[in-house]
GUBA-669716 format. One line per field, with one value per residue (C-alpha): x, y, z; residue in one letter; residue number from 1. Coordinates in Angstrom, 2 decimals, padded with zeros to 5 digits. Layout:
px (X; ...)
py (Y; ...)
pz (Z; ...)
code (A; ...)
pos (NUM; ...)
//
This chain:
px (000.24; 001.10; 002.15; -000.73; 001.94; 004.04; 002.90; 002.32; -001.23; -002.80; -000.64; -002.71; 000.21; 001.51; -002.33; -001.65; 001.59; 000.47; -002.81; -000.23; 001.73; -001.24; -002.12; 000.80; 000.69; -002.46; -002.39; 000.50; 001.07; -000.22; 003.46; 006.67; 006.45; 010.03; 009.06; 007.85; 011.77; 013.80; 017.53; 018.57; 019.81; 023.44; 024.24; 028.12; 029.78; 032.66; 031.82; 032.33; 030.11; 033.31; 034.57; 031.96; 032.05; 028.64; 029.68; 028.33; 028.51; 025.85; 024.79; 028.92; 029.71; 030.75; 028.81; 029.69; 025.95; 023.59; 020.69; 019.45; 016.72; 014.65; 012.02; 009.17; 008.05; 008.82; 006.70; 005.13; 005.84; 005.41; 007.28; 010.52; 010.96; 010.48; 013.54; 015.49; 015.28; 016.06; 018.72; 020.14; 020.07; 021.87; 024.53; 025.16; 025.18; 026.51; 022.96; 022.56; 019.13; 016.28; 013.75; 010.63; 008.66; 010.36; 007.83; 006.00; 009.43; 010.54; 007.29; 006.87; 009.94; 008.43; 008.86; 012.02; 013.40; 011.26; 013.91; 017.30; 016.70; 018.23; 021.36; 021.89; 021.68; 023.71; 026.05; 028.18; 025.69; 024.75; 021.30; 019.28; 016.81; 013.34; 011.24; 008.01; 008.59; 007.15; 009.19; 012.11; 015.36; 016.42; 013.55; 015.34; 018.61; 017.10; 015.99; 019.53; 021.38; 018.62; 020.06; 023.68; 022.16; 024.65; 021.74; 018.23; 015.41; 012.65; 009.55; 006.61; 003.69; 000.83; -001.71; -001.44; -001.95; -004.95; -006.63; -005.30; -008.23; -005.60; -003.78; -002.83; -001.17; 000.59; 002.20; 005.38; 007.14; 009.89; 010.26; 010.87; 012.87; 015.21; 015.48; 016.74; 018.75; 021.01; 021.49; 021.87; 025.24; 024.61; 023.56; 019.77; 017.78; 014.01; 011.76; 008.37; 006.22; 005.34; 004.09; 007.01; 008.65; 007.83; 010.18; 008.50; 008.99; 012.81; 013.25; 011.16; 013.69; 016.96; 016.50; 016.18; 019.24; 018.11; 021.18; 019.63; 016.16; 014.48; 011.79; 009.72; 007.38; 004.33; 004.07; 004.99; 003.12; 000.24; -000.62; -003.24; -005.42; -003.55; -005.63; -008.33; -008.85; -008.49; -011.54; -014.62; -016.84; -013.10; -014.35; -010.82; -010.75; -010.79; -006.99; -005.84; -003.98; -003.00; 000.78; 004.11; 005.26; 009.18; 010.01; 008.08; 010.11; 013.24; 012.36; 011.61; 014.57; 017.18; 017.48; 018.04; 020.31; 023.18; 023.91; 021.85; 022.06; 018.73; 017.93; 014.85; 012.37; 008.89; 007.98; 011.19; 011.14; 013.24; 017.25; 016.07; 014.09; 017.31; 019.47; 016.33; 016.11; 020.22; 020.44; 017.48; 019.83; 019.54; 022.85; 020.71; 017.92; 015.82; 013.44; 011.10; 007.19; 009.18; 011.20; 008.00; 006.16; 009.09; 009.92; 005.86; 005.94; 009.48; 010.98; 014.49; 016.53; 014.41; 014.76; 018.19; 018.81; 016.52; 018.74; 021.68; 020.22; 019.48; 023.28; 024.78; 022.40; 023.29; 026.79; 025.26; 023.12; 025.25; 027.16; 024.28; 024.50; 028.47; 028.66; 031.24; 030.05; 027.45; 029.05; 029.46; 025.60; 023.90; 026.19; 023.62; 021.09; 017.24; 014.11; 010.76; 007.00; 005.22; 003.21; 006.87; 007.41; 004.25; 004.57; 008.16; 006.54; 003.61; 005.96; 009.03; 011.17; 014.32; 014.52; 017.76)
py (-000.07; 003.62; 005.90; 008.31; 010.61; 011.09; 013.89; 011.54; 010.35; 013.89; 015.74; 016.36; 016.61; 013.10; 011.06; 012.63; 011.31; 008.04; 008.00; 008.70; 005.66; 003.59; 004.56; 004.68; 000.99; 001.25; 003.87; 003.74; 004.13; 002.18; 002.61; 005.16; 004.65; 003.19; -000.35; 001.52; 001.89; -000.71; -001.40; -003.36; -006.25; -007.28; -010.97; -010.28; -009.44; -007.47; -005.96; -008.14; -007.77; -007.41; -004.35; -002.28; 000.81; 002.12; 005.14; 008.59; 012.13; 014.63; 017.19; 018.16; 014.55; 011.22; 008.04; 004.60; 003.49; 005.75; 004.81; 006.65; 006.66; 008.98; 011.63; 009.41; 010.30; 011.31; 013.30; 010.62; 007.40; 005.31; 007.54; 007.65; 003.72; 003.44; 006.77; 004.50; 001.83; 003.65; 005.40; 001.36; 000.66; 003.59; 003.00; -000.26; 000.65; 004.60; 005.27; 009.35; 009.50; 012.08; 012.37; 013.59; 017.11; 018.96; 021.70; 020.89; 019.84; 023.30; 024.85; 021.79; 020.78; 017.85; 015.89; 016.56; 013.06; 011.52; 013.37; 013.18; 009.23; 009.76; 011.24; 009.14; 006.10; 007.01; 009.71; 010.15; 009.21; 011.60; 013.07; 015.49; 017.51; 018.49; 021.32; 022.27; 025.40; 027.87; 028.11; 030.83; 030.87; 031.22; 028.11; 026.62; 026.85; 025.49; 022.86; 021.34; 022.66; 020.14; 017.24; 018.90; 017.63; 017.82; 018.91; 020.29; 019.25; 021.66; 019.79; 021.30; 019.63; 021.63; 018.68; 017.11; 020.48; 020.88; 017.88; 017.66; 018.71; 021.14; 022.08; 025.12; 026.82; 029.84; 031.75; 032.28; 029.23; 030.64; 033.64; 031.53; 028.87; 031.69; 033.15; 029.76; 028.53; 032.02; 031.88; 028.32; 026.90; 023.49; 021.98; 022.29; 020.01; 021.06; 017.78; 016.85; 014.47; 012.13; 014.00; 014.53; 017.77; 019.40; 021.47; 024.56; 023.92; 023.33; 026.20; 028.45; 026.79; 026.89; 030.51; 031.63; 029.51; 025.74; 022.98; 019.89; 018.35; 015.32; 015.10; 012.40; 011.02; 009.63; 005.95; 005.61; 006.30; 008.59; 011.56; 012.55; 009.64; 009.44; 012.88; 011.81; 009.37; 011.38; 014.00; 013.54; 012.66; 012.11; 014.58; 014.62; 011.31; 011.97; 013.15; 009.65; 009.60; 013.38; 014.17; 013.10; 009.49; 009.24; 008.50; 011.28; 013.85; 012.28; 013.02; 017.04; 016.62; 016.91; 020.01; 020.61; 018.05; 019.87; 022.31; 020.61; 017.49; 015.09; 012.83; 009.84; 008.85; 007.61; 004.00; 002.49; -001.37; -003.41; -002.90; -002.49; 000.88; 002.24; 001.01; 003.04; 006.10; 006.33; 005.55; 008.73; 011.18; 010.84; 011.27; 008.73; 006.98; 006.94; 004.85; 005.48; 003.74; 000.31; 000.64; 001.39; -001.09; -003.92; -002.63; -003.19; -006.71; -008.25; -005.76; -004.30; -007.74; -008.55; -005.25; -004.59; -008.30; -006.70; -003.63; -006.15; -007.95; -005.08; -003.60; -007.03; -007.25; -004.05; -004.49; -007.50; -005.32; -002.86; -005.88; -006.77; -003.91; -004.00; -000.76; -000.34; 002.55; 005.19; 007.18; 004.37; 003.39; 006.64; 005.35; 002.64; 002.57; 002.20; 001.76; 002.92; 001.96; 004.03; 005.70; 006.88; 008.01; 009.77; 011.90; 013.31; 014.44; 016.34; 017.91; 018.25; 016.28; 014.77; 011.00; 010.71)
pz (-000.07; -000.95; 002.22; 002.68; 004.19; 001.42; -000.68; -004.10; -003.38; -002.85; -005.34; -008.84; -011.01; -009.84; -010.13; -013.81; -014.29; -013.18; -015.20; -018.34; -016.98; -017.27; -020.38; -022.23; -022.16; -023.87; -026.68; -029.10; -032.63; -035.56; -036.98; -037.72; -041.53; -041.02; -042.48; -045.83; -045.86; -046.87; -047.91; -051.03; -050.04; -050.72; -051.08; -050.70; -047.26; -047.05; -043.61; -040.61; -037.21; -035.10; -037.70; -036.77; -034.79; -033.16; -032.24; -032.86; -031.71; -030.42; -027.69; -027.08; -026.52; -027.81; -027.32; -027.65; -029.90; -030.88; -028.44; -026.13; -023.20; -023.82; -021.98; -020.16; -016.33; -012.67; -010.38; -008.60; -006.78; -009.72; -011.65; -009.37; -009.23; -013.09; -013.29; -010.99; -012.87; -016.40; -014.89; -013.90; -017.58; -018.93; -016.92; -017.45; -021.22; -020.85; -022.70; -022.52; -020.49; -020.49; -018.05; -017.93; -017.77; -014.75; -014.72; -011.64; -009.54; -010.33; -008.23; -005.98; -003.94; -002.69; -006.27; -006.90; -005.64; -008.17; -011.06; -008.92; -008.45; -011.84; -010.74; -007.83; -009.16; -012.76; -010.96; -014.19; -017.06; -019.36; -018.47; -020.00; -018.08; -019.77; -019.61; -021.47; -024.09; -021.82; -019.25; -018.76; -018.87; -015.54; -014.72; -017.37; -015.28; -012.02; -014.17; -015.36; -012.04; -010.20; -011.83; -012.52; -016.17; -019.24; -021.35; -021.58; -023.59; -024.32; -025.45; -027.73; -027.47; -029.40; -029.97; -026.33; -024.46; -027.19; -025.90; -022.39; -019.83; -017.97; -021.23; -022.61; -025.69; -026.14; -029.16; -027.47; -027.38; -030.01; -028.09; -025.03; -026.76; -028.22; -025.02; -023.36; -026.22; -026.40; -022.36; -021.67; -020.59; -021.35; -025.22; -025.67; -027.80; -028.84; -028.69; -030.51; -028.05; -030.54; -033.86; -035.65; -037.02; -040.43; -042.77; -041.57; -038.03; -038.34; -040.51; -037.24; -034.89; -036.78; -037.35; -033.50; -033.20; -032.47; -033.76; -032.41; -032.61; -031.75; -034.50; -031.93; -034.49; -034.58; -034.04; -030.46; -027.34; -028.31; -026.24; -028.30; -027.26; -023.96; -022.93; -024.72; -022.26; -019.78; -021.07; -019.84; -022.96; -024.77; -027.53; -029.36; -030.04; -034.07; -033.55; -032.69; -035.58; -036.31; -036.71; -039.04; -038.63; -037.39; -041.03; -042.64; -039.77; -041.19; -045.30; -043.43; -041.88; -044.80; -045.39; -041.33; -041.22; -043.46; -040.71; -037.55; -035.77; -035.42; -033.17; -033.57; -031.57; -032.15; -032.13; -031.65; -031.29; -032.61; -033.70; -037.68; -036.70; -035.53; -038.53; -040.44; -038.43; -038.56; -042.26; -042.85; -040.90; -037.25; -035.00; -032.28; -032.01; -028.94; -026.95; -024.58; -024.58; -025.74; -022.52; -020.44; -021.42; -021.29; -017.41; -016.35; -018.41; -017.32; -014.97; -014.28; -015.34; -018.05; -020.12; -019.23; -021.09; -024.13; -024.35; -024.37; -027.28; -029.61; -029.31; -029.75; -032.89; -034.08; -035.50; -037.22; -038.54; -040.16; -041.57; -043.05; -045.13; -045.38; -043.26; -041.04; -039.00; -039.18; -042.32; -044.13; -043.28; -045.10; -048.04; -048.03; -051.03; -050.48; -051.89; -050.83; -050.61; -053.14; -049.90; -048.93; -052.37; -052.62; -049.39; -050.30; -053.93; -052.07; -049.81; -052.43; -050.46; -051.96; -050.59; -048.91)
code (M; P; D; T; K; H; P; Y; P; N; N; P; Y; S; R; R; K; D; E; H; I; A; L; A; T; R; F; T; G; N; G; N; G; L; T; D; V; H; F; V; H; Q; S; I; P; T; V; A; A; T; Q; V; D; L; S; T; H; F; L; G; R; Q; F; P; T; P; L; Y; I; N; A; M; T; G; G; S; A; K; G; K; E; I; N; G; Q; L; A; Q; I; A; G; R; F; H; L; P; M; A; V; G; S; L; S; A; A; L; S; I; P; A; L; T; D; S; F; T; I; V; R; E; K; N; P; D; G; F; I; L; A; N; I; G; A; D; K; S; P; A; E; A; R; R; A; V; A; L; L; A; A; D; A; L; Q; I; H; V; N; T; V; Q; E; T; V; M; P; E; G; H; V; A; T; D; W; L; T; H; I; A; A; I; V; Q; E; S; A; V; P; V; V; V; K; E; V; G; F; G; M; S; Q; E; T; L; L; Q; L; A; A; V; G; V; T; T; V; D; I; S; G; R; G; G; T; N; F; A; A; I; E; N; A; R; R; P; G; H; T; Y; D; Y; L; A; D; W; G; L; T; T; A; Q; S; L; L; E; S; Q; S; F; Q; K; K; G; T; V; L; A; S; G; G; I; T; N; P; L; D; V; L; T; A; L; R; L; G; A; A; G; V; G; V; A; G; F; L; L; R; S; L; M; H; V; G; L; N; G; T; S; D; L; V; S; T; W; L; D; Q; L; P; A; L; F; A; L; V; N; A; R; D; I; T; E; L; R; R; Q; P; L; W; W; E; P; E; M; S; N; Y; A; Q; Q; R; H; L; S; L; P)
pos (1; 2; 3; 4; 5; 6; 7; 8; 9; 10; 11; 12; 13; 14; 15; 16; 17; 18; 19; 20; 21; 22; 23; 24; 25; 26; 27; 28; 29; 30; 31; 32; 33; 34; 35; 36; 37; 38; 39; 40; 41; 42; 43; 44; 45; 46; 47; 48; 49; 50; 51; 52; 53; 54; 55; 56; 57; 58; 59; 60; 61; 62; 63; 64; 65; 66; 67; 68; 69; 70; 71; 72; 73; 74; 75; 76; 77; 78; 79; 80; 81; 82; 83; 84; 85; 86; 87; 88; 89; 90; 91; 92; 93; 94; 95; 96; 97; 98; 99; 100; 101; 102; 103; 104; 105; 106; 107; 108; 109; 110; 111; 112; 113; 114; 115; 116; 117; 118; 119; 120; 121; 122; 123; 124; 125; 126; 127; 128; 129; 130; 131; 132; 133; 134; 135; 136; 137; 138; 139; 140; 141; 142; 143; 144; 145; 146; 147; 148; 149; 150; 151; 152; 153; 154; 155; 156; 157; 158; 159; 160; 161; 162; 163; 164; 165; 166; 167; 168; 169; 170; 171; 172; 173; 174; 175; 176; 177; 178; 179; 180; 181; 182; 183; 184; 185; 186; 187; 188; 189; 190; 191; 192; 193; 194; 195; 196; 197; 198; 199; 200; 201; 202; 203; 204; 205; 206; 207; 208; 209; 210; 211; 212; 213; 214; 215; 216; 217; 218; 219; 220; 221; 222; 223; 224; 225; 226; 227; 228; 229; 230; 231; 232; 233; 234; 235; 236; 237; 238; 239; 240; 241; 242; 243; 244; 245; 246; 247; 248; 249; 250; 251; 252; 253; 254; 255; 256; 257; 258; 259; 260; 261; 262; 263; 264; 265; 266; 267; 268; 269; 270; 271; 272; 273; 274; 275; 276; 277; 278; 279; 280; 281; 282; 283; 284; 285; 286; 287; 288; 289; 290; 291; 292; 293; 294; 295; 296; 297; 298; 299; 300; 301; 302; 303; 304; 305; 306; 307; 308; 309; 310; 311; 312; 313; 314; 315; 316; 317; 318; 319; 320; 321; 322; 323; 324; 325; 326; 327; 328; 329; 330; 331; 332; 333; 334; 335; 336; 337; 338; 339; 340; 341; 342; 343; 344; 345; 346; 347; 348; 349; 350; 351; 352)
//
């Protein structure tokens, strides 16, 4: 039984976060679009898995693998437990890890330990703080300081805020983002929450100094459906398929990639998804909902074994397409399902 003296059970924010955790296991996307992108099979091997270098560079740091644990939770007793488990996995495999939104913790000190557990469990890890685009540079600094964070995620979530009963969409987000980027002492990444990013959005972000984005496409945790389930009357059910898939967003990001760094997330459920996202230009690939569901079903040890399997299989997949590293991977030929080719044509996008 939960300790009723603990601040979490009587806190509206904590109840909402626990609802998000429970609903995230039910509401996921109908495909991230990456299965519509195919490598052209090569029958003659020229690269062995032992020759593959998985390392990559983003947010000012070199990482041994392209995987990272993306923002999920915090702000409740259950969120603290999950964050602690994820931090242990991140530490074991040297994966960057982002926490869920720290917005409430900035005003409710009792919630902070559900986030700081990440630094406690992984004291030397690369940790990203996370705040909304409505926050000030001062609040951003507080969020970073709270975790001794190495980088900062600013999430943009217009669809979620539209559907969420407590939500609010303001038109000054870009101004806030610009101010935070200008004043931040740590690298900043602007992240969607599962609805993808368009070329127009990326141009807006680049214009105010953003150099790293997480396109977080449709196909993973569906916050339109989650918030709609929390809304009396479920009046926004028609927005369940809103947004751009992860694959579409990576196509939209091709111009941005020429000067900036793109991270990919949204419905990543296997190593082939990782390989394909890297081929389309991602410098790193984030996993969130899939890990959350794994923790719920097989616990910490089972989820840790799952990550280990992915990292064991990735070099074999690189070798399968005759790529020694990410640079060579991006030269390998692809073929596209008609739906993706049609999308690129309509949007006047080049297929990489």
